[in-house]
N, C-alpha and C positions, 0 to 999 in steps of 0.2 A: 473187713469184707475181702473175700478171696479175689485175686486178680484173674481175669479171664483172658485166655489166649486164643487167637484165631488159627484154626487149622485149614489148610488149603485143600481144594478138591484135587483129584488125580489129574484132571485136565489142567488146572493151574500149575501143578508141579511140572507137568510136561512142558508147559509154556515157558518155564524158567530155564530149560536146558540150553537154548541158544545164548542167553546171557552168560551162563556158566562157561560155555565153550569159548565165547569171545574173551572172557576173562582169562581162561587158560591159555588161549593163543597169544594174548598180549604178554603174559608173563614169560611164555616160552621165547618169544621173539626178543624181549628185553634181556633175558638171561643169556641168549646167544651172543649178545653184543657187549656184555660186561667184560671189560678188559682194562688193564692199566692205561691211563691217559684219557679215557672218556670221562665226560662230566655227567653229573646226575641229571642235569637239564637235557643233555643229549639223549639220555635214556628215556626221559619223559617224551621227547619228540618221537622216538621209536614207538612208544606206547600209543601216542596219538594217531600215528599212521596205521597201526594195527587196528585200532578201533574203527577208523574210516573204512579199511578194507573189509571188515566184518559187518559193516552197516550198523555199528553200535555207537553209543555215546558214553562219555565218562560220567559215572555217578560221583566220583570224588570231587569233580569240578562244580557240583551242585551244592557242596557244603559251603555255608556262608563264609566268605573271605578266602576261599581256596580256589585256585585256577588250574591246577595240574591234574593229570590223569593218574599219576603215581604218588606214593610216598616212598622215598628212598632214604633208608637209615643206615649209617655207616659206623662201624666199630661201637663206640659207647652210645650212639644214638640208637635206641631200641625200636621205636615206632614213630610214625608221623613225620619223618624227615622230609623237608621241603626241597624239591629239585632246584638246583642253582648252578653256580660255577665251581662247586667242589669237584676236584679231580679224583677219580678212583685210582688207588695205588696198589702195587703188588702186595698180596697178603691181607688186604682189607676184608672184613666180613660185612657183607652188604645184604640188607633185607629189603625186598621189594614187595609193596602192598599195592594191589590194583583192583579195580572194579569196573563193570560195564553194565549198560542198560540196553536191552533189546525189547522192543514192543512193550515198554513200560515195566518189564521185569528186571531184577537186579542179580548180578553175580559179584562175589567178593572173595579174594584169595590172596595168599602171600607165600613167598619163598625166601630162603636165605642162601647166599652163595659166598664161598670163600674164594677170593681172586687168586689165581696162581702166582707164585713168586713170593718174595719176601723171606722173612726168617722162618725156616722149616718148623721149628718147635712151636712158634706162635701160630702158624697156619694150622698145625695139627690140633692145637688146643681149640682154635676157633672152629675147625671142622667138627670136632667132638661136640662142641656146644650146639652147632647147627643140627647134627645128627640126633642128639638127645632131644632137642626141641621138636624135630620132625617126628621122631618115633612117638613122643608123647601125644602129638596131635593124632596120629594114626591109632594109638591106643584109645584115645577118647572117641574117635570115629567108630572103631570096632565095638566099643562098649555100647554105643547107641543102638546097635543091632539087637541087643537083648535087654537094654535098660528099661525099667518101668517108669522112671521119672528123669527129667533132664539133668538134675544136679548130680546124678550118679556119674555123669560124664566127667565132672571136675575131679572126682575121686580117682578115676582111672588115669587122668592126665597127671595128677600129682604123684600117684604111686609110680608111674613110669619114670618121671623125673627124679624122684627121690631114690629109686633103685639104681640110678646111674651115677650117683655121687652128690656132691654138695653144690647146688645151684640155687639161684634166686628166681622165684616165680612172681611176676608182677601181679599185684592185688587190685590196683585201681583200674586196670584195663582188662576187659573181659570180652567173650564172644557175645553173639546177639542173634535175634531173629532177622530174617531177610525175606523179601518178597517184592511188593510194589515199592517199598522203600528199602534202602540199603540197611538202615537200622530201624527196624519196625518198632513203633510204639507199643503195639500189641504182642510183640515177640519177647521171649524170655531172655534174661541175662544168662550167659553160659560161662560159668566160672571154670577156672583152670586149677582149682583146688577144692578140697572138701568143704562143704557148708552144710549146716543142719537142715536148712529149708530144703524140702524135696524138689521144689519147682514143679512145672506142669507135667502132665502125663505124656509119655512117649507113645504116639500112635500115628497111623498114616495121616499125612498132611502137615506134620511138623517139619519146618524147614529152618535150620539154624546154621550159624557159622561157629566153628570150633577153631580157636586161634591162640595157642599158648605163646606167651612172650616170656622168655627166659634169659637170665643173665649168668655170667660166669662168676659173679660176686654177690653183692647184696641186692635187696629188693627196692631200696629207696631210689626215687627218681625226681627230676625237676624238669620243668618246661622251659625251653630256650627262649631267648628274646623275640624270636619270630612268632611266638604264641602257639606253635604247633609241635616242634620237635621235642620228643621225650628222651631225656638223657639220663644215664645211670649216675647217681650221686658219687659213687666211689670210682668212677672211670672204668668200670669193668665192661666187657663186651656184652652185646645183646644179640638175640636171634628171635625171629618171628616166622611162624608157619601158620597157614590158614587154609581152610576149605569151606565151601558151602555144601551142606548135606541135607538131603530130603529123606524122611521116613516114608517108605512106600508100603503097599500091601505085600507083606511077607518079607520085608527087609529094609535096606537103606540104599541110597544112590548118591555118590559124590558128584554134585552138579558141575563142579569146577575141575573135574578130572575127565579127560576124554574117554577113559575106559570105566568110568563110574567108580574108580578106586580099586578095581579088581586085582591089579598086580600087587599093590601094597597091602591090601586086606587079606591076601592069601596067607601071609605069615601069621595072621591072627585067627585063621580058620573061618573067615567070613567071606561069603560070596554076595556081591551087591545084586540087588534086584531092580531092574530098570522100571521107572514109572510108566 
């Protein structure tokens, strides 16, 4: 029996904008404070403060057994890193994943930052990994503007990554639908690679998160003893980028980008259409 997906009304999509902007604000404020010597828990404190100032709450903290507003993953930790006493060092590659709730609606996004300093060659490789991952996310977002089905997005993400060189794409962790829940049960899986299943139709009211997770080495991972942090098995570095995107009448709108994604999508010939 075919799975059914729930499409949101234009009014519901518009109601998601404040949560998206609160998520964007939180990430911006955290990124501004990433520097050598700061701990990952201190970054989480900054995120908590940002949520309060925007009248938002953390959706990450609603996950069973999790109490933080962020996931902070460093170097070979690719996703779901738990904030704690780990100190950020020069040259580290740091992925920040964050989400917010405003009036019952959710936002979810992630960025990756290479901390200034350290070995220049290593920093250059890590920045390249982050850039490749970010571009693949935008390639996937741009493809959503003309895709007929959701799983065409994964092909666009994979092609972008493969065109940049030899990188690993995580297979076990994928994007998702978002709305009243951060991970909607009635939302589709959003793969970062080609799959034969076409997925649901792309039409106004579809709201999904596109989030490639890419390594500089292999695709195998394991979960740390904290039962959260996903680490590359070969010790290679990881990068993670994510946005929440809505399909609108006549186009798409990146809910977790203040400009709807206009600046980044320009290079793909796509102009976002506000809901």
